[in-house]
C-alpha positions in Angstrom: 22.6 11.8 -22.9 22.4 11.5 -19.0 19.1 13.4 -18.7 17.4 10.9 -21.0 18.7 8.1 -18.9 17.4 9.8 -15.8 14.0 10.5 -17.4 13.9 7.1 -18.6 14.7 5.7 -15.1 11.5 8.0 -13.4 9.4 7.0 -16.5 9.9 3.3 -15.9 9.4 3.7 -12.0 6.2 5.7 -12.5 5.2 2.7 -15.2 5.9 -0.2 -12.7 3.7 2.0 -10.1 0.8 2.0 -12.6 1.0 -1.6 -12.9 0.7 -1.8 -9.0 4.2 -2.3 -8.4 5.2 -0.2 -5.4 8.8 0.5 -6.3 10.9 2.8 -4.6 14.6 3.4 -4.5 17.2 3.8 -1.6 20.6 3.7 -0.7 22.2 6.0 -3.0 25.5 6.1 -3.8 27.2 9.9 -3.5 28.2 9.5 -7.1 24.6 9.9 -8.2 25.0 13.9 -7.9 23.4 16.0 -9.1 20.4 13.4 -9.4 19.8 12.8 -5.7 17.5 15.6 -5.2 15.2 14.1 -7.3 15.9 10.4 -6.3 15.0 11.2 -2.8 11.3 11.8 -4.2 11.3 8.1 -4.9 12.4 7.0 -1.6 9.6 7.2 0.4 7.3 3.5 0.7 3.8 4.0 -0.3 1.9 1.5 1.3 -1.3 2.7 3.3 0.2 0.8 6.4 3.6 2.8 6.0 1.8 5.8 6.2 0.0 5.0 9.2 3.2 3.7 11.0 5.0 7.0 10.3 2.2 8.8 11.7 1.4 6.8 14.7 2.9 7.9 18.1 3.3 4.1 18.8 5.3 3.5 16.0 6.9 6.7 15.7 10.7 6.5 14.4 10.9 3.3 13.8 10.5 3.1 10.0 13.4 5.6 10.0 15.4 3.2 12.0 14.5 0.1 9.8 15.9 2.2 7.2 19.0 2.9 8.9 19.6 -0.6 9.5 19.0 -1.6 6.2 21.5 1.1 5.2 24.2 -0.3 7.4 23.7 -4.0 5.8 25.8 -5.6 3.2 23.9 -7.4 0.5 25.3 -9.6 -2.2 22.3 -10.9 -3.6 18.2 -10.3 -4.1 15.9 -11.4 -1.4 12.5 -11.1 -0.1 11.9 -10.0 3.6 9.9 -8.4 6.5 10.3 -5.0 8.4 9.4 -4.7 11.8 5.8 -4.4 11.1 5.4 -7.2 9.1 5.4 -5.3 5.7 7.1 -7.7 3.1 9.2 -6.3 0.3 12.0 -7.5 -2.3 15.2 -5.7 -1.7 17.4 -5.9 -5.2 21.1 -4.5 -4.4 22.4 -2.8 -7.6 26.0 -3.4 -8.3 28.6 -1.9 -10.4 32.2 -3.3 -10.2 31.6 -4.7 -6.7 29.9 -1.7 -5.3 26.4 -1.5 -4.1 25.4 1.8 -5.7 21.7 1.7 -5.0 18.8 -0.5 -4.4 15.5 -1.3 -5.6 12.4 -2.1 -3.5 9.4 -3.8 -4.7 6.9 -3.5 -1.4 3.5 -3.9 -0.3 3.0 -7.6 0.4 1.6 -9.3 3.7 1.4 -12.8 5.2 3.7 -14.9 3.4 6.6 -15.4 5.9 6.5 -16.7 9.4 8.2 -13.6 10.2 6.1 -11.1 9.0 2.9 -12.7 10.6 5.0 -12.8 14.1 6.0 -8.9 13.3 2.2 -8.0 12.4 0.9 -9.4 16.0 3.4 -7.8 17.7 2.7 -4.2 16.0 -1.1 -5.0 16.3 -0.8 -5.2 20.3 1.1 -1.6 20.1 -1.3 0.0 17.9 -5.2 1.1 17.4 -7.7 -0.6 14.8 -6.1 1.4 11.9 -3.1 -0.3 11.5 -5.0 -3.6 11.1 -7.1 -1.8 8.5 -4.3 -0.5 6.7 -2.5 -3.7 6.8 -5.2 -5.7 5.0 -4.8 -3.5 1.9 -1.5 -5.1 1.6 -1.4 -7.7 -1.2 -1.4 -11.3 -0.1 0.0 -12.3 -3.3 3.6 -11.1 -4.2 5.2 -12.0 -7.7 7.9 -14.8 -7.6 11.3 -13.9 -7.6 11.7 -14.7 -11.2 8.9 -12.8 -12.2 10.2 -9.7 -10.0 13.6 -10.1 -11.4 12.4 -9.6 -15.0 10.9 -6.1 -14.4 13.4 -5.1 -12.4 16.5 -6.0 -14.5 15.6 -3.0 -17.0 15.8 -0.5 -14.1 19.0 -2.0 -12.9 20.6 -1.6 -16.5 19.4 2.3 -16.6 20.8 2.7 -13.0 24.0 1.4 -13.7 24.3 3.4 -17.0 23.4 6.7 -15.2 26.0 5.7 -12.6 28.8 5.3 -15.2 27.8 8.6 -16.7 28.3 10.2 -13.1 31.5 8.5 -12.1 33.0 9.7 -15.2 32.4 13.5 -14.3 34.0 12.8 -11.1 31.8 15.3 -9.0 33.4 16.4 -5.8 30.8 16.4 -2.9 31.1 19.8 -1.1 30.6 20.3 2.6 27.3 22.3 2.0 26.2 19.4 -0.5 26.4 16.9 2.3 24.2 19.1 4.6 21.8 19.5 1.6 21.5 15.7 1.4 21.2 15.4 5.3 18.5 17.9 5.1 16.8 16.1 2.3 16.9 12.5 4.5 15.1 14.6 7.2 12.6 16.2 5.0 12.1 12.2 3.8 11.6 11.0 7.1 9.2 14.0 8.7 7.4 15.2 5.8 4.0 14.0 7.0 4.5 16.0 10.5 4.6 19.5 11.3 8.1 20.2 9.4 9.2 24.0 9.2 12.3 25.7 8.0 13.0 26.3 11.9 12.4 22.8 13.1 14.6 21.4 10.1 17.2 24.3 11.2 17.2 23.0 14.9 17.4 19.4 14.1 20.6 19.9 12.0 21.9 22.6 14.4 22.2 25.3 11.8 20.3 28.8 11.6 17.4 29.1 9.5 19.4 31.7 7.4 22.2 29.4 6.6 19.8 26.7 5.6 18.0 28.4 3.1 21.6 29.4 1.8 22.2 26.0 1.4 18.9 25.1 -0.5 19.7 27.9 -2.5 22.9 27.0 -3.4 22.8 23.4 -3.9 19.4 22.7 -5.0 18.3 26.2 -6.3 15.3 25.7 -4.3 13.9 26.5 -0.6 13.3 24.3 2.0 9.6 24.8 1.9 9.5 24.1 -1.7 11.1 20.8 -1.0 9.0 19.9 1.6 6.1 20.6 -0.9 7.7 18.5 -3.5 8.1 15.6 -1.4 4.5 15.9 -0.2 3.1 16.2 -3.4 4.9 13.2 -5.1 3.3 10.9 -2.7 -0.1 12.7 -2.4 0.2 12.3 -6.4 0.9 8.5 -5.7 -2.2 8.3 -3.3 -4.5 10.1 -5.6 -3.8 7.7 -8.6 -3.9 4.3 -6.7 -6.2 4.9 -3.8 -9.8 5.9 -3.1 -9.0 8.2 -0.7 -10.8 11.5 -0.7 -8.7 14.6 -1.4 -9.0 15.8 2.0 -7.5 12.5 3.7 -4.8 12.2 1.0 -3.9 16.1 2.1 -3.6 15.4 5.3 -1.8 11.9 5.2 0.8 13.8 3.4 1.5 16.6 5.7 -0.9 19.2 4.5 -3.0 20.7 7.4 -5.3 22.5 4.7 -6.9 20.7 1.9 -7.7 23.9 0.1 -4.0 24.8 0.2 -3.0 21.4 -1.0 -5.1 21.9 -3.9 -3.7 25.1 -4.7 -0.1 24.0 -4.3 -1.2 20.6 -6.4 -2.4 22.6 -9.2 0.7 24.8 -9.5 3.0 21.7 -9.9 0.8 19.4 -11.8 -1.3 21.7 -13.9 -4.5 20.9 -12.6 -6.2 20.3 -9.3 -6.5 16.9 -7.5 -9.6 15.7 -8.6 -9.4 17.0 -12.3 -5.7 15.4 -12.5 -7.3 11.9 -11.3 -9.8 12.1 -14.3 -7.4 12.9 -16.6 -4.9 10.2 -15.7 -6.9 7.3 -14.4 
């Protein structure tokens, strides 16, 4: 039953993305184990300007700080706002019995708030022309709050059902699981950079061998496989929703060799990138 709910959540998010709504999730309650590993694949913001900001030296680390700031804040209702760079989004907190168990973001908009205009101009002065080029790809026509609520509500209901199932099972979060989730957060933050098992281990102050043990024990995977999974999930979105070349997509998502990217993409999705795009257009 729970697997069906989770599959429906992922399917519905992919459906919304196919309609052009950049839907991502964040702020997962710990009770969502054992689904956190897959949920993290849907945490990365998808706009071209977000990819640019994470790769730019001028704004390095600021997206992660923004995320930490949002995670530390308490919300009691949905709202529409702007990030530090002027990217606008809806944030819908999902509540169950008064607890904020997850947040749904519908992102990718611009130029409708005074705050976003100010933030855009401030960021433009820090960056090269690539920022404005990427920023211009954002939509100036966000849906109304009522319209957004209509397509977000079904997702909220499914998330609550999954949460209730997970809470009934009352799983205990072990120390190694906490370390695994911390590693997943770092990967999501750094997947566009040159991240390795060794660099990940250094950031966490553990040995590479212990980190491999944690990933095997808690995720039945390896750090490298999880890094590739995050990169490939974002590459799949760019492939289906932009006109970027395969080479540019591979570099945006952290792959230094586009031939290797095509090989691992085929292993995960059954077709090389160009064929996958043609079949799923």
